[in-house]
SESE-770793 format. One line per field, with one value per atom (N, C-alpha, C): residue number from 1; residue in three letters; atom name; x, y, z. Coordinates in Angstrom, 2 decimals. Example, Ala and Ser with C-alpha at 12.3 -4.5 7.8 and 13.67 -1.06 7.14 Angstrom:
% residues 2
k <- [1_1_1_2_2_2]
r <- [ALA_ALA_ALA_SER_SER_SER]
a <- [N_CA_C_N_CA_C]
X <- [13.19_12.30_13.20_12.85_13.67_12.90]
Y <- [-5.69_-4.50_-3.30_-2.25_-1.06_0.03]
Z <- [7.80_7.80_7.80_7.08_7.14_7.87]
END
This chain:
% residues 209
k <- [1_1_1_2_2_2_3_3_3_4_4_4_5_5_5_6_6_6_7_7_7_8_8_8_9_9_9_10_10_10_11_11_11_12_12_12_13_13_13_14_14_14_15_15_15_16_16_16_17_17_17_18_18_18_19_19_19_20_20_20_21_21_21_22_22_22_23_23_23_24_24_24_25_25_25_26_26_26_27_27_27_28_28_28_29_29_29_30_30_30_31_31_31_32_32_32_33_33_33_34_34_34_35_35_35_36_36_36_37_37_37_38_38_38_39_39_39_40_40_40_41_41_41_42_42_42_43_43_43_44_44_44_45_45_45_46_46_46_47_47_47_48_48_48_49_49_49_50_50_50_51_51_51_52_52_52_53_53_53_54_54_54_55_55_55_56_56_56_57_57_57_58_58_58_59_59_59_60_60_60_61_61_61_62_62_62_63_63_63_64_64_64_65_65_65_66_66_66_67_67_67_68_68_68_69_69_69_70_70_70_71_71_71_72_72_72_73_73_73_74_74_74_75_75_75_76_76_76_77_77_77_78_78_78_79_79_79_80_80_80_81_81_81_82_82_82_83_83_83_84_84_84_85_85_85_86_86_86_87_87_87_88_88_88_89_89_89_90_90_90_91_91_91_92_92_92_93_93_93_94_94_94_95_95_95_96_96_96_97_97_97_98_98_98_99_99_99_100_100_100_101_101_101_102_102_102_103_103_103_104_104_104_105_105_105_106_106_106_107_107_107_108_108_108_109_109_109_110_110_110_111_111_111_112_112_112_113_113_113_114_114_114_115_115_115_116_116_116_117_117_117_118_118_118_119_119_119_120_120_120_121_121_121_122_122_122_123_123_123_124_124_124_125_125_125_126_126_126_127_127_127_128_128_128_129_129_129_130_130_130_131_131_131_132_132_132_133_133_133_134_134_134_135_135_135_136_136_136_137_137_137_138_138_138_139_139_139_140_140_140_141_141_141_142_142_142_143_143_143_144_144_144_145_145_145_146_146_146_147_147_147_148_148_148_149_149_149_150_150_150_151_151_151_152_152_152_153_153_153_154_154_154_155_155_155_156_156_156_157_157_157_158_158_158_159_159_159_160_160_160_161_161_161_162_162_162_163_163_163_164_164_164_165_165_165_166_166_166_167_167_167_168_168_168_169_169_169_170_170_170_171_171_171_172_172_172_173_173_173_174_174_174_175_175_175_176_176_176_177_177_177_178_178_178_179_179_179_180_180_180_181_181_181_182_182_182_183_183_183_184_184_184_185_185_185_186_186_186_187_187_187_188_188_188_189_189_189_190_190_190_191_191_191_192_192_192_193_193_193_194_194_194_195_195_195_196_196_196_197_197_197_198_198_198_199_199_199_200_200_200_201_201_201_202_202_202_203_203_203_204_204_204_205_205_205_206_206_206_207_207_207_208_208_208_209_209_209]
r <- [MET_MET_MET_SER_SER_SER_SER_SER_SER_LYS_LYS_LYS_LYS_LYS_LYS_HIS_HIS_HIS_ALA_ALA_ALA_GLU_GLU_GLU_VAL_VAL_VAL_PRO_PRO_PRO_GLU_GLU_GLU_LYS_LYS_LYS_PRO_PRO_PRO_ALA_ALA_ALA_SER_SER_SER_GLY_GLY_GLY_PHE_PHE_PHE_SER_SER_SER_ARG_ARG_ARG_ARG_ARG_ARG_GLY_GLY_GLY_PHE_PHE_PHE_ILE_ILE_ILE_GLN_GLN_GLN_GLY_GLY_GLY_VAL_VAL_VAL_GLY_GLY_GLY_LEU_LEU_LEU_GLY_GLY_GLY_THR_THR_THR_GLY_GLY_GLY_GLY_GLY_GLY_LEU_LEU_LEU_GLY_GLY_GLY_THR_THR_THR_GLY_GLY_GLY_LEU_LEU_LEU_LEU_LEU_LEU_GLU_GLU_GLU_PRO_PRO_PRO_VAL_VAL_VAL_ALA_ALA_ALA_GLN_GLN_GLN_ALA_ALA_ALA_ALA_ALA_ALA_PRO_PRO_PRO_ALA_ALA_ALA_GLY_GLY_GLY_VAL_VAL_VAL_SER_SER_SER_GLY_GLY_GLY_PRO_PRO_PRO_GLY_GLY_GLY_PRO_PRO_PRO_VAL_VAL_VAL_PRO_PRO_PRO_VAL_VAL_VAL_THR_THR_THR_LEU_LEU_LEU_GLN_GLN_GLN_ILE_ILE_ILE_ASN_ASN_ASN_GLY_GLY_GLY_LYS_LYS_LYS_ALA_ALA_ALA_VAL_VAL_VAL_ASN_ASN_ASN_LEU_LEU_LEU_THR_THR_THR_VAL_VAL_VAL_GLU_GLU_GLU_PRO_PRO_PRO_ARG_ARG_ARG_VAL_VAL_VAL_THR_THR_THR_LEU_LEU_LEU_LEU_LEU_LEU_ASP_ASP_ASP_ALA_ALA_ALA_LEU_LEU_LEU_ARG_ARG_ARG_ASP_ASP_ASP_TYR_TYR_TYR_LEU_LEU_LEU_ASP_ASP_ASP_MET_MET_MET_THR_THR_THR_GLY_GLY_GLY_ALA_ALA_ALA_LYS_LYS_LYS_LYS_LYS_LYS_VAL_VAL_VAL_CYS_CYS_CYS_ASP_ASP_ASP_ARG_ARG_ARG_GLY_GLY_GLY_THR_THR_THR_CYS_CYS_CYS_GLY_GLY_GLY_ALA_ALA_ALA_CYS_CYS_CYS_THR_THR_THR_VAL_VAL_VAL_ILE_ILE_ILE_LEU_LEU_LEU_ALA_ALA_ALA_GLY_GLY_GLY_LYS_LYS_LYS_THR_THR_THR_VAL_VAL_VAL_TYR_TYR_TYR_SER_SER_SER_CYS_CYS_CYS_SER_SER_SER_VAL_VAL_VAL_LEU_LEU_LEU_ALA_ALA_ALA_ILE_ILE_ILE_ASP_ASP_ASP_ALA_ALA_ALA_GLN_GLN_GLN_GLY_GLY_GLY_LYS_LYS_LYS_SER_SER_SER_ILE_ILE_ILE_GLN_GLN_GLN_THR_THR_THR_ILE_ILE_ILE_GLU_GLU_GLU_GLY_GLY_GLY_LEU_LEU_LEU_PRO_PRO_PRO_ALA_ALA_ALA_ASN_ASN_ASN_ASN_ASN_ASN_PRO_PRO_PRO_VAL_VAL_VAL_SER_SER_SER_VAL_VAL_VAL_ALA_ALA_ALA_PHE_PHE_PHE_VAL_VAL_VAL_ASN_ASN_ASN_HIS_HIS_HIS_ASP_ASP_ASP_ALA_ALA_ALA_GLN_GLN_GLN_GLN_GLN_GLN_CYS_CYS_CYS_GLY_GLY_GLY_TYR_TYR_TYR_CYS_CYS_CYS_THR_THR_THR_PRO_PRO_PRO_GLY_GLY_GLY_PHE_PHE_PHE_VAL_VAL_VAL_MET_MET_MET_ALA_ALA_ALA_VAL_VAL_VAL_LYS_LYS_LYS_GLY_GLY_GLY_PHE_PHE_PHE_LEU_LEU_LEU_ASP_ASP_ASP_GLN_GLN_GLN_HIS_HIS_HIS_PRO_PRO_PRO_ASN_ASN_ASN_PRO_PRO_PRO_THR_THR_THR_PRO_PRO_PRO_GLU_GLU_GLU_ASP_ASP_ASP_VAL_VAL_VAL_HIS_HIS_HIS_HIS_HIS_HIS_GLY_GLY_GLY_LEU_LEU_LEU_SER_SER_SER_GLY_GLY_GLY_ASN_ASN_ASN_LEU_LEU_LEU_CYS_CYS_CYS_ARG_ARG_ARG_CYS_CYS_CYS_GLY_GLY_GLY_THR_THR_THR_TYR_TYR_TYR_VAL_VAL_VAL_GLY_GLY_GLY_ILE_ILE_ILE_ARG_ARG_ARG_LYS_LYS_LYS_ALA_ALA_ALA_VAL_VAL_VAL_GLN_GLN_GLN_GLU_GLU_GLU_ALA_ALA_ALA_ALA_ALA_ALA_ARG_ARG_ARG_ALA_ALA_ALA_ALA_ALA_ALA_LYS_LYS_LYS_GLY_GLY_GLY_GLY_GLY_GLY_LYS_LYS_LYS_ASN_ASN_ASN_GLY_GLY_GLY]
a <- [N_CA_C_N_CA_C_N_CA_C_N_CA_C_N_CA_C_N_CA_C_N_CA_C_N_CA_C_N_CA_C_N_CA_C_N_CA_C_N_CA_C_N_CA_C_N_CA_C_N_CA_C_N_CA_C_N_CA_C_N_CA_C_N_CA_C_N_CA_C_N_CA_C_N_CA_C_N_CA_C_N_CA_C_N_CA_C_N_CA_C_N_CA_C_N_CA_C_N_CA_C_N_CA_C_N_CA_C_N_CA_C_N_CA_C_N_CA_C_N_CA_C_N_CA_C_N_CA_C_N_CA_C_N_CA_C_N_CA_C_N_CA_C_N_CA_C_N_CA_C_N_CA_C_N_CA_C_N_CA_C_N_CA_C_N_CA_C_N_CA_C_N_CA_C_N_CA_C_N_CA_C_N_CA_C_N_CA_C_N_CA_C_N_CA_C_N_CA_C_N_CA_C_N_CA_C_N_CA_C_N_CA_C_N_CA_C_N_CA_C_N_CA_C_N_CA_C_N_CA_C_N_CA_C_N_CA_C_N_CA_C_N_CA_C_N_CA_C_N_CA_C_N_CA_C_N_CA_C_N_CA_C_N_CA_C_N_CA_C_N_CA_C_N_CA_C_N_CA_C_N_CA_C_N_CA_C_N_CA_C_N_CA_C_N_CA_C_N_CA_C_N_CA_C_N_CA_C_N_CA_C_N_CA_C_N_CA_C_N_CA_C_N_CA_C_N_CA_C_N_CA_C_N_CA_C_N_CA_C_N_CA_C_N_CA_C_N_CA_C_N_CA_C_N_CA_C_N_CA_C_N_CA_C_N_CA_C_N_CA_C_N_CA_C_N_CA_C_N_CA_C_N_CA_C_N_CA_C_N_CA_C_N_CA_C_N_CA_C_N_CA_C_N_CA_C_N_CA_C_N_CA_C_N_CA_C_N_CA_C_N_CA_C_N_CA_C_N_CA_C_N_CA_C_N_CA_C_N_CA_C_N_CA_C_N_CA_C_N_CA_C_N_CA_C_N_CA_C_N_CA_C_N_CA_C_N_CA_C_N_CA_C_N_CA_C_N_CA_C_N_CA_C_N_CA_C_N_CA_C_N_CA_C_N_CA_C_N_CA_C_N_CA_C_N_CA_C_N_CA_C_N_CA_C_N_CA_C_N_CA_C_N_CA_C_N_CA_C_N_CA_C_N_CA_C_N_CA_C_N_CA_C_N_CA_C_N_CA_C_N_CA_C_N_CA_C_N_CA_C_N_CA_C_N_CA_C_N_CA_C_N_CA_C_N_CA_C_N_CA_C_N_CA_C_N_CA_C_N_CA_C_N_CA_C_N_CA_C_N_CA_C_N_CA_C_N_CA_C_N_CA_C_N_CA_C_N_CA_C_N_CA_C_N_CA_C_N_CA_C_N_CA_C_N_CA_C_N_CA_C_N_CA_C_N_CA_C_N_CA_C_N_CA_C_N_CA_C_N_CA_C_N_CA_C_N_CA_C_N_CA_C_N_CA_C_N_CA_C_N_CA_C_N_CA_C_N_CA_C_N_CA_C_N_CA_C_N_CA_C_N_CA_C_N_CA_C_N_CA_C_N_CA_C_N_CA_C_N_CA_C_N_CA_C_N_CA_C_N_CA_C]
X <- [42.31_41.44_40.46_40.69_40.22_38.77_38.02_36.40_36.23_37.09_36.88_36.08_34.96_34.97_35.10_34.96_35.79_34.75_34.26_33.17_33.65_32.24_32.42_32.93_33.72_33.55_33.20_32.16_31.54_33.13_33.06_33.99_33.46_34.30_34.47_34.23_33.17_32.81_34.20_34.39_35.36_35.39_34.08_34.14_34.58_34.42_35.02_33.78_32.29_31.27_30.29_29.58_28.72_27.74_26.32_25.41_25.45_25.89_26.31_27.27_28.27_29.29_28.58_28.09_27.07_26.15_25.37_24.89_25.67_26.59_27.36_28.03_28.45_29.55_28.29_27.28_26.53_25.89_26.41_26.25_24.91_25.23_23.80_22.91_21.68_20.53_20.89_19.97_19.95_20.89_21.74_23.07_23.40_24.28_25.33_24.63_23.47_22.71_22.37_22.46_22.42_23.25_24.37_25.93_26.86_26.43_27.00_26.36_25.30_24.81_24.08_22.98_22.42_22.74_23.89_24.51_24.51_25.38_25.89_24.71_23.41_22.64_21.88_22.08_21.66_22.55_23.80_24.55_24.49_23.89_23.98_22.76_21.93_20.65_21.40_21.09_21.19_20.81_21.73_21.65_20.19_19.70_18.91_17.47_17.07_15.83_14.78_13.99_12.62_11.67_11.07_10.47_11.08_10.63_8.69_7.98_8.41_7.56_6.81_6.17_5.62_6.65_6.73_7.55_6.99_7.53_6.72_6.90_6.07_5.72_5.39_5.18_4.73_4.25_3.02_2.35_1.86_2.02_1.31_0.14_-1.05_-2.35_-3.14_-3.41_-4.33_-4.00_-2.38_-1.62_-1.28_-1.47_-1.04_-0.42_0.76_1.35_0.59_0.94_0.17_1.22_1.28_2.14_1.52_1.80_1.31_2.40_1.93_3.00_2.54_2.88_2.71_3.46_3.36_3.95_4.63_5.93_6.27_5.26_4.77_3.86_2.58_1.97_0.94_0.52_-0.51_-0.64_-0.96_-1.13_-1.72_-3.08_-3.85_-4.87_-5.57_-4.82_-4.82_-4.48_-3.68_-3.36_-4.37_-5.08_-5.87_-7.11_-7.49_-8.84_-8.69_-7.92_-7.82_-6.95_-5.97_-5.25_-5.84_-6.54_-6.85_-8.06_-8.71_-10.27_-10.44_-10.25_-10.30_-10.93_-11.98_-12.75_-13.14_-12.90_-13.35_-12.94_-11.49_-10.73_-11.54_-12.02_-12.85_-11.86_-11.93_-11.40_-12.09_-12.01_-12.89_-11.94_-11.06_-10.46_-9.33_-8.31_-7.09_-6.01_-6.40_-5.17_-4.57_-5.17_-4.91_-5.43_-6.78_-7.47_-8.89_-9.22_-10.81_-10.62_-9.60_-9.30_-10.42_-11.06_-11.92_-11.11_-10.11_-9.02_-8.22_-8.43_-7.53_-7.30_-6.12_-5.80_-4.84_-4.74_-3.80_-2.14_-1.03_0.17_1.30_1.91_3.02_2.18_1.00_0.70_0.16_0.24_-0.51_-1.36_-2.33_-3.28_-2.73_-2.94_-2.23_-3.40_-3.19_-4.17_-3.57_-4.10_-3.78_-3.54_-4.27_-3.99_-2.56_-2.01_-0.54_0.51_0.22_1.28_1.84_2.77_3.06_2.87_2.31_2.34_3.99_4.76_5.79_6.86_6.33_6.78_6.28_5.14_4.48_5.06_5.92_6.60_7.09_6.61_7.59_6.97_5.62_5.29_3.75_3.09_1.91_0.70_-0.50_-1.36_-2.59_-3.28_-4.55_-5.83_-6.68_-7.93_-8.95_-10.11_-11.13_-11.68_-11.55_-11.45_-10.90_-10.17_-9.61_-10.20_-10.95_-11.75_-13.11_-13.51_-14.50_-15.71_-16.71_-18.12_-18.93_-18.08_-18.90_-17.90_-16.82_-15.83_-16.37_-16.00_-16.53_-16.79_-15.99_-15.90_-17.35_-17.56_-18.37_-19.94_-19.82_-21.08_-21.44_-20.59_-21.01_-21.47_-20.75_-21.51_-22.81_-22.95_-24.48_-25.25_-25.19_-25.70_-26.31_-25.37_-25.34_-25.59_-26.17_-26.42_-25.44_-24.19_-22.86_-22.35_-22.91_-22.80_-23.43_-24.54_-25.44_-25.24_-24.88_-24.83_-23.58_-22.66_-21.67_-20.61_-20.23_-19.18_-17.91_-18.40_-16.76_-16.53_-17.78_-17.25_-16.53_-15.80_-14.75_-13.30_-13.24_-12.26_-12.34_-13.45_-13.51_-13.33_-13.86_-13.78_-12.23_-11.55_-10.35_-9.36_-10.02_-9.30_-9.69_-10.94_-11.08_-10.65_-10.46_-9.66_-8.09_-7.46_-5.98_-5.82_-6.77_-7.12_-7.35_-8.00_-8.24_-7.19_-6.25_-5.31_-4.30_-4.05_-3.16_-3.66_-5.24_-5.66_-7.09_-6.63_-7.63_-8.90_-8.44_-9.29_-9.66_-10.17_-10.07_-11.04_-10.95_-11.61_-12.54_-13.47_-14.51_-13.34_-12.63_-11.48_-10.52_-10.23_-9.17_-9.57_-11.17_-11.92_-11.92_-12.31_-12.59_-11.30_-10.06_-8.65_-8.18_-8.38_-7.64_-8.64_-9.73_-10.34_-10.45_-9.93_-10.04_-9.53_-8.75_-8.37_-9.00_-10.63_-11.36_-12.74_-13.47_-14.47_-15.79_-16.74_-18.21_-19.05_-19.41_-20.29_-21.63_-21.95_-23.19_-23.30_-22.26_-22.12_-22.86_-22.44_-22.89_-21.89_-21.33_-19.73_-20.14_-21.36_-22.09_-22.01_-22.98_-23.17_-21.84_-20.80_-19.26_-18.82_-18.86_-17.91_-18.76_-20.07_-20.48_-20.36_-20.09_-19.59_-18.19_-17.30_-16.11_-15.92_-16.61_-17.03_-17.29_-18.51_-19.29_-18.09_-17.32_-16.33_-15.13_-14.67_-13.59_-14.21_-15.35_-16.45_-16.09_-16.72_-16.79_-15.32_-14.61_-13.14_-12.26_-12.89_-12.39_-11.17_-10.73_-9.30_-8.44_-8.69_-7.93_-7.99_-7.09_-7.22_-8.60_-8.69_-10.07_-9.93_-10.67_-10.41_-9.70]
Y <- [-0.02_-0.29_0.97_1.39_3.10_2.52_3.87_4.03_4.52_5.29_6.07_4.95_5.69_4.73_5.04_4.06_4.44_4.29_5.32_5.20_3.87_3.35_1.89_2.26_1.64_2.21_0.82_0.81_-0.20_-0.79_-1.87_-2.71_-2.10_-2.03_-1.84_-3.09_-3.21_-4.54_-5.22_-6.04_-7.10_-6.55_-6.12_-6.05_-4.52_-3.46_-2.29_-1.49_-2.32_-1.51_-1.30_-0.26_-0.01_0.67_0.33_1.10_2.83_2.99_4.46_5.12_4.18_4.93_5.06_4.22_4.40_5.47_6.02_7.25_8.46_8.25_9.59_9.84_8.55_8.80_9.09_8.87_8.95_10.82_11.55_13.11_13.48_14.64_15.12_15.74_14.40_14.45_14.13_14.87_14.44_15.01_15.97_16.30_15.59_14.86_13.45_12.68_12.44_11.63_11.67_13.23_13.83_13.91_14.28_14.44_13.33_12.16_10.86_9.60_9.20_7.80_8.31_9.28_9.44_9.99_10.41_11.08_10.37_9.10_8.35_7.61_7.32_6.90_8.17_9.86_10.42_10.51_10.32_10.43_9.21_7.95_6.79_6.99_8.22_8.07_8.07_7.18_6.79_8.46_8.72_10.08_10.02_11.21_11.06_10.52_10.65_10.08_11.49_11.28_12.16_12.46_13.67_13.67_14.56_14.59_14.12_15.11_16.01_17.00_16.67_17.39_17.18_17.22_16.19_16.50_16.16_16.83_16.29_14.77_14.51_13.02_13.31_12.28_12.43_11.02_10.72_9.25_9.21_8.16_7.94_7.06_7.93_7.50_7.46_6.28_6.07_6.85_6.55_7.21_8.85_9.28_10.50_10.92_11.81_12.01_12.86_13.07_13.64_14.05_15.53_15.84_16.23_16.05_16.56_16.62_17.07_17.09_16.74_15.50_14.64_14.17_13.99_13.40_12.10_11.58_10.37_8.84_9.66_8.56_8.06_9.29_9.33_7.92_7.08_6.06_6.25_5.42_5.54_5.76_5.08_5.65_6.58_7.51_8.44_9.50_9.37_10.21_10.38_9.33_9.41_9.89_9.55_10.25_11.59_11.72_12.78_14.13_13.97_14.93_14.84_13.85_14.02_13.72_13.50_13.78_12.49_11.29_10.07_9.00_9.18_8.54_6.92_6.31_5.00_4.10_3.66_2.99_3.38_2.52_2.73_2.68_3.37_3.17_2.20_0.91_0.15_0.10_-1.26_-1.75_-1.05_-0.12_0.16_-0.66_-1.75_-2.46_-3.62_-3.65_-4.74_-6.10_-6.21_-7.11_-7.76_-6.32_-6.20_-6.36_-5.86_-5.60_-4.19_-3.66_-2.48_-1.17_-1.21_-0.57_-0.59_-2.06_-2.55_-1.45_-1.36_-0.69_-1.82_-1.30_-2.16_-1.32_-1.68_-1.26_-1.68_-1.40_-1.91_-3.18_-3.45_-4.59_-5.91_-5.59_-6.17_-5.83_-6.52_-5.73_-5.42_-5.00_-4.29_-3.93_-3.59_-2.71_-1.46_-0.74_0.86_1.27_0.90_1.26_0.64_-0.40_-0.71_-0.39_0.45_1.20_2.71_2.93_4.33_5.26_6.26_7.22_7.42_7.69_7.81_6.82_5.73_4.38_4.07_4.38_3.72_5.03_5.86_6.85_5.98_6.24_5.60_4.19_3.96_2.74_3.41_2.29_2.72_2.76_3.05_3.21_3.21_1.98_1.94_2.22_2.76_2.94_2.49_2.28_2.34_3.40_4.87_6.06_5.88_5.02_5.09_3.83_3.44_1.88_2.72_2.41_3.05_2.09_3.25_3.05_1.57_1.51_-0.25_-0.97_-1.09_-2.36_-3.23_-4.75_-5.97_-6.38_-5.97_-6.30_-5.88_-4.58_-3.51_-4.19_-4.04_-4.47_-5.72_-7.05_-8.41_-8.07_-7.21_-7.35_-6.60_-5.81_-5.19_-6.41_-7.17_-8.20_-9.45_-9.23_-10.40_-10.12_-8.69_-8.21_-8.41_-8.39_-8.85_-7.73_-6.36_-5.28_-4.67_-5.19_-5.24_-3.52_-3.51_-2.08_-1.23_-1.90_-1.48_-0.96_-1.07_-0.47_-0.78_-2.45_-3.25_-3.26_-2.77_-3.08_-2.44_-1.14_-1.16_-1.27_-2.28_-2.69_-4.26_-4.74_-5.91_-6.17_-4.83_-4.47_-4.79_-3.73_-3.60_-4.95_-5.84_-6.95_-8.31_-8.24_-8.75_-8.68_-7.28_-6.88_-7.48_-6.83_-7.61_-8.95_-9.81_-11.26_-11.68_-11.32_-11.78_-10.92_-10.17_-10.00_-10.57_-11.47_-12.63_-13.74_-14.19_-15.45_-15.38_-15.22_-14.38_-15.92_-17.26_-17.92_-19.28_-18.44_-19.14_-20.07_-20.94_-22.07_-21.39_-21.98_-21.58_-21.66_-22.90_-22.86_-21.50_-21.60_-20.20_-18.94_-18.57_-17.76_-17.54_-18.53_-18.28_-18.39_-18.88_-18.47_-17.19_-16.72_-15.15_-14.26_-14.70_-13.15_-13.19_-14.56_-14.76_-13.47_-12.42_-11.40_-10.44_-10.41_-9.44_-9.89_-8.99_-9.66_-8.84_-9.45_-8.87_-8.96_-7.66_-7.72_-8.19_-8.34_-8.70_-9.85_-10.52_-11.91_-12.40_-11.29_-11.68_-12.47_-13.20_-14.14_-15.10_-15.54_-16.38_-15.30_-14.13_-13.45_-12.91_-12.64_-12.27_-13.06_-14.22_-15.26_-15.85_-15.67_-15.54_-14.38_-13.38_-12.42_-12.24_-12.72_-12.99_-14.12_-15.16_-15.96_-15.42_-14.25_-13.46_-12.21_-11.78_-10.92_-11.35_-13.00_-13.43_-13.94_-14.06_-14.66_-13.33_-12.04_-10.99_-10.67_-10.68_-10.03_-11.18_-12.07_-13.09_-13.62_-13.50_-14.39_-13.13_-11.84_-10.52_-9.88_-8.81_-7.70_-7.09_-6.75_-5.95_-4.42_-3.53_-2.10_-1.87]
Z <- [71.72_70.56_70.46_69.13_68.97_68.57_69.15_69.07_67.83_66.92_66.02_64.87_64.02_63.25_61.97_60.80_59.66_58.85_57.71_56.28_55.60_55.71_54.75_53.47_52.56_50.96_50.45_49.82_49.10_47.56_47.64_46.81_45.57_44.64_43.21_42.72_41.76_40.85_40.37_40.16_39.43_37.99_37.43_36.02_35.89_36.77_36.38_36.02_35.93_35.52_36.81_36.79_38.02_37.68_37.95_37.74_37.83_39.09_39.78_38.55_38.25_37.00_36.17_35.44_34.08_33.89_35.15_35.15_35.28_36.19_35.92_34.40_33.86_33.36_31.58_31.54_30.44_30.60_31.58_31.78_32.39_32.83_33.66_32.86_32.78_32.52_30.56_30.11_28.57_27.52_27.96_27.66_26.80_27.96_27.23_26.31_26.28_25.30_24.15_24.37_22.54_22.00_22.64_22.17_22.13_22.78_22.63_22.30_22.84_22.28_21.20_20.88_19.79_18.23_18.64_17.61_16.47_16.65_15.74_14.70_15.35_14.72_13.75_14.39_13.10_12.03_12.46_11.34_10.17_10.83_10.04_8.88_9.13_8.13_6.59_5.75_4.21_3.75_3.20_2.06_0.71_0.28_-0.60_-0.12_1.34_1.78_1.51_0.93_0.72_2.10_2.18_3.22_4.33_5.63_5.74_5.32_4.46_3.92_2.71_2.07_0.97_-0.31_-1.32_-2.58_-3.75_-4.57_-6.06_-6.68_-7.21_-7.54_-9.02_-10.01_-11.05_-11.39_-11.51_-12.04_-12.79_-13.88_-15.16_-15.02_-15.09_-14.92_-15.95_-16.60_-17.68_-18.59_-18.88_-20.09_-19.82_-19.14_-19.04_-17.54_-17.98_-17.02_-15.96_-14.55_-13.79_-12.29_-12.02_-11.36_-10.21_-8.94_-7.66_-6.31_-5.70_-4.41_-3.25_-2.51_-1.71_-0.46_0.83_1.51_1.57_1.53_1.22_1.48_3.00_3.27_2.84_1.67_1.11_0.38_0.46_-0.21_-2.00_-3.04_-4.09_-3.99_-3.40_-3.22_-2.51_-1.64_-1.21_-2.12_-2.81_-4.13_-5.01_-5.37_-6.20_-5.56_-4.83_-4.18_-3.25_-2.85_-2.05_-2.81_-3.94_-4.14_-6.17_-6.54_-7.96_-8.33_-6.80_-7.51_-8.33_-8.21_-9.14_-7.74_-7.40_-6.71_-7.09_-7.77_-8.52_-7.84_-7.20_-6.35_-4.68_-4.16_-3.18_-1.82_-0.45_0.54_1.60_1.80_2.22_3.66_3.60_4.70_4.89_3.88_4.55_4.52_4.36_4.98_3.68_2.51_1.82_2.22_2.32_2.25_1.69_1.16_0.53_-1.22_-1.44_-3.13_-3.50_-2.82_-3.31_-3.78_-4.00_-4.52_-5.14_-5.93_-6.67_-8.22_-8.79_-9.74_-10.21_-11.86_-12.45_-12.46_-11.71_-11.51_-12.68_-13.63_-14.59_-15.18_-15.39_-15.89_-14.91_-13.59_-12.58_-11.61_-11.21_-10.15_-8.66_-8.40_-6.57_-6.02_-4.62_-4.14_-3.38_-4.38_-4.13_-2.74_-1.76_-0.46_0.09_-0.37_0.08_-0.88_-1.77_-2.60_-2.30_-1.67_-1.68_-3.26_-2.89_-4.32_-4.94_-4.17_-4.41_-4.94_-4.80_-5.26_-6.80_-6.69_-8.12_-9.01_-9.23_-10.35_-11.26_-12.29_-13.66_-13.84_-13.46_-14.15_-14.21_-15.14_-15.62_-14.63_-14.55_-13.67_-14.39_-14.28_-14.99_-13.63_-13.97_-12.73_-13.90_-13.19_-13.60_-14.53_-14.12_-14.93_-16.16_-16.24_-17.90_-18.59_-18.18_-19.45_-19.72_-21.03_-21.44_-20.90_-20.68_-20.49_-21.00_-22.04_-22.65_-22.77_-21.73_-21.82_-21.89_-21.82_-22.02_-20.23_-19.28_-18.00_-17.71_-17.82_-17.14_-17.53_-19.00_-19.77_-19.08_-19.03_-18.29_-16.85_-16.23_-14.85_-14.70_-15.55_-15.51_-16.04_-17.01_-17.80_-16.55_-15.46_-14.81_-13.48_-13.59_-11.82_-10.94_-11.32_-10.26_-9.33_-9.86_-9.11_-7.80_-7.48_-6.26_-6.06_-4.72_-4.16_-4.93_-5.33_-6.23_-5.89_-4.19_-3.69_-4.04_-4.41_-4.68_-5.86_-7.01_-8.26_-8.89_-8.84_-9.33_-9.24_-8.01_-7.69_-8.31_-8.28_-9.34_-10.86_-11.39_-12.82_-12.88_-12.40_-12.53_-12.08_-11.32_-10.84_-11.94_-12.52_-13.74_-15.04_-15.06_-16.45_-16.18_-15.16_-15.05_-15.24_-14.73_-14.60_-16.01_-16.62_-18.03_-19.04_-18.95_-19.67_-19.83_-18.46_-18.30_-18.72_-18.71_-18.71_-19.12_-20.54_-21.89_-21.98_-21.46_-21.78_-20.44_-19.71_-18.17_-17.79_-16.85_-16.79_-15.57_-14.64_-13.67_-12.59_-12.29_-11.43_-11.32_-12.49_-12.98_-12.20_-12.56_-11.83_-10.63_-10.13_-8.58_-7.99_-8.08_-7.87_-8.12_-9.20_-9.72_-8.90_-8.72_-8.07_-6.49_-5.98_-4.86_-3.67_-4.13_-3.57_-3.52_-3.84_-3.85_-3.18_-2.34_-1.57_-1.75_-1.72_-1.92_-1.11_-0.01_0.84_0.38_-0.88_-1.39_-1.58_-1.78_-1.96_-3.23_-4.36_-5.66_-6.31_-5.96_-6.61_-7.65_-7.67_-8.71_-9.81_-9.91_-11.00_-11.10_-10.40_-10.81_-12.01_-11.44_-12.13_-13.61_-13.80_-14.91_-15.66_-14.92_-16.05_-16.38_-15.87_-15.99_-17.28_-17.35_-18.62_-19.77_-19.45_-20.66_-21.34_-20.33_-20.66_-21.34_-21.30_-22.04_-23.10_-23.32_-24.51_-25.67_-24.95_-25.66_-26.17_-25.27_-26.07_-26.92_-27.11_-28.21_-27.98_-26.66_-26.13_-26.37_-26.23_-26.63_-25.40_-25.45_-24.43_-24.09_-22.86_-22.61_-22.53_-23.02_-22.53_-23.83]
END
């Protein structure tokens, strides 16, 4: 009987796949990954993508075309405040829950913190700066002391304007439901609802502003 020992050779998995074989196959280090596994992902990127650097954007704000250059990630709110010095829309929650940044986009009230500036191109944008000082909504807010600290007021005024444009003769229930997306930290909801009713009467069932 021979005393010579033979090195044991591990059996090859029946499937033909092993962890060691995989590691050896993908290459020595990240070089194999860079030229093998990740390259198809890069090639699959769609054409015509803007960014990541600044790109030219044209916004239709309060009836005027405004040109600016922003990164595609910049929100409409930040474009208004940081690039155009239009600070009426307030940056409060910055996550689409309080309504302080409300503007009217293409005839609909939206949270400007939740809209990219690049996506707002080609659509009419109305902000608090575009309303006359004596517009029915703002006057009604003053009459009913609905502004209190005033921080949420610009967003509320735009929300009310957009609401009355769509519901010129609202019931109290309509007002309660229609403005539920805006929050007032001072709790002046009673005054705000009275202001909406007065603004609706002052507009005589027509458009505001």
